[in-house]
N, C-alpha and C positions, 0 to 999 in steps of 0.2 A: 440355626437349632431352632428357633421362634417359628421361621415357615414350615420347618422341617414337622414339629408337632402339631402346628396346623392343619398338615397335611394329613397324618398321621389319625387325626382325629378325627378329620371328614372321612378318611376311607372306613374307621372304624363304625361313624355313625351309617354311611350307608352299604358296608356290609349288615350289621346287626338284623335289621330289619329281613334283609333275604334270607340270611342262615335262621331265620328265629321262623320264616314262614315256609310253608308244605302246602301242597295241593291237597284242597280241601275232601277229607272220603269222602264217598256216597255210598258205601255200605259197611258194616261192621267188619265185616273181613279185611278191606282194606284198608281200615281204621285199624285192628290187628297188626297189621302187615307192617306199617307207620309206627308202631309203636315193642315194634320185635327184640328190640333190647331194653324194655321198663320190664320192671317186676311185674309177679303177678296181679298182687293187690291193684298195683295201679291202672294196668290194664283191665281188670274188674270193675274199678272207677269208672273210668271212662267207659267203659261201654253201659254202665248204667247211667251215665250224665248223656252221651248218646243216644237212647235208648226217648231219652226224658225231652231232647229237644226235639224229636222228629214229632211226640206228642203236639209238643209245645207249636210248632212248626202249623199244624191243624187244628190246634184251638183258637192260635192267631187270625185263619181265616175262616172259619164258624162266625167266632165274634165279630170280622170284618162284614161278613154275608149278615148276619144281624144285624148291624148298624143301616146297612145298606135298607134292610127290612123297613128297619123303624122310619129311615127318609123318605120312602114311598108311603109309609102310613102317614106320616105328617103332610106330604104332598096331597095323600087323597083326603085330608083333615078338610086343609087348606083351600079346597077347593069346593068341599062341601060348606065352608063357611061357619059351622059350628063352632061356637067359641071352645068351647067345655073339649070337644074333641081335639080339636088343636093344642089345645095347652094338657094333655093328657099326653100327645104324640108326642109333642117337644121337650117333655119331661122323659118321652121313653127313649126317645133318639139323645138327651144328652147323655141318660143313661149308659146307651149300647155306645157313646162315646168315650164315655170314663173307661168302661169296661174294655174297651181295646186298646186304651194307654196304657192300662196295668196288665194284661196280658203281653205285649210287647215288650214291656219293660220285662216280664217276667223270662220275657223269650233270650232276652238281649243279655239279663241277667246270666243264665244257663250258656248261654253261648262265650260271655269271658270267662265263666269258672272252666269249662270245656277245655278253651283256648291257653288258660293259665294250666292249668293240668298236663295238657298234652304239649304244650308248643307248635299247635299247630293253629291258624287263621282259620275261625269257624266263620266268615263275614258273609256266608253269601247261604240263599234258602237250599236246604237239604232236599231232593225229588225222587228218592225211590226211599220208600218208608220200610220197615222191614215186615218180612214174611214169613207165616209161620207154616212145617209141613201139613198136609192131611192126616199124618199118620204120626199117633207119639209112642214114646220110649223116654224110659231112665227119667223123670220130670215127675215133678210132685200130682196129683191128682185135681189139685184144683187150680193151678197153671194150664193145663191139659182142656180141664172144662171150660175156663175162661175164653180160649179160643175158640173153642166148639161154640160157644154165646155167644163171643163177637163175628164170627164170620154168617152164623144164624140171621142174628139181626142185620149184617151187612148186604146180605143177599138178597131179604125182606126189603130193608129203605129203599135199595138200584131195583127191584121189581117194581115198589111203588114210583117210584122216578118215572119210570120207563110209562107206567098207566096214566100217570099225571101229564105226561108228556105228549101220548098221543091224545090223550082227551082235548089236551090245550089246542092240539092239530086241528082240530075236529069241530072248533066252535067253543067249546065248553068254556065255561067261567072256573076254574083252576087257578092254585096258588102253586106255581114252578117251585118259587123262593121257599115255600117249605119245605117242600119234596126235596129242592137239594139241600136246604140244611141237614135236614134228616140224614142224608146220606154222609154227610160229612161230619155229622155227629156218631153215626156209626164206623166211620173210618178212625176219630179218633180213638175209640175202643178196641176195634181191631189194631191199631198201633199200637197203642197199649198192652192187649193181650200179646202182639207177638212178642215184642220189646221184652217182656216176662216172662216168656218163654225162650227165648233166645240166651237170654241172663243168665236163667234156669241150666242150661246145656252149656253153656261158657263155666258157670260155678261145677257144673259134675265134671265136668274135662279137667278142672284145674284140680279138683281134688284128686284125681285118676293121674295125675301128672302125664296128661295129654295134651296134644295142640289142641287151645280152645279156637285157633284163625281154622283150623283141618275140620273140627268138628261144627262150628258153624257152615261153612262151605258145605259142608255135606247134607244138610239140612234141603 
């Protein structure tokens, strides 16, 4: 009997993680498909957390880029031999490192919250940021306006990066790092605006008792 209980316990232990783990969705439509049998409030909360995690992913990336920039600034200060500059650069690097740890902890918190809510393991990076359409309908004006502004800022940052890369290739002394960080910042704003837009679309669909999944898939 004892052996049977041990075997049963082992089977349950092995089965529990397997049944709890579902393939991590890379789109909000896939997320809703996996939550098909859940309530509308849970789906909306999951979407909100999902969009927040996308923004967090990009924020972590940007903070790491800032830390990298601070590292090279310290190296440059060290090469100059200026004690004051070295001290200032070291402080900047320490601050950048602490900020990376903070946003990484927030990212992990969002992952755990989303996993607890949905029963899906969010244990890998999200690679496909949410997108918003070029034309808008049935959403609050401010939500659409945020998308327009974010998209405009992203286009400007992209053109700036291309210009800086071309000038660098021609031998000019320019900061590619700053241009890259600027476009990451613009991508964060774009992801935040797109997520807000898509969440608004989902809420409108829910209020009309139509499929949120279809509404998002049609964007």
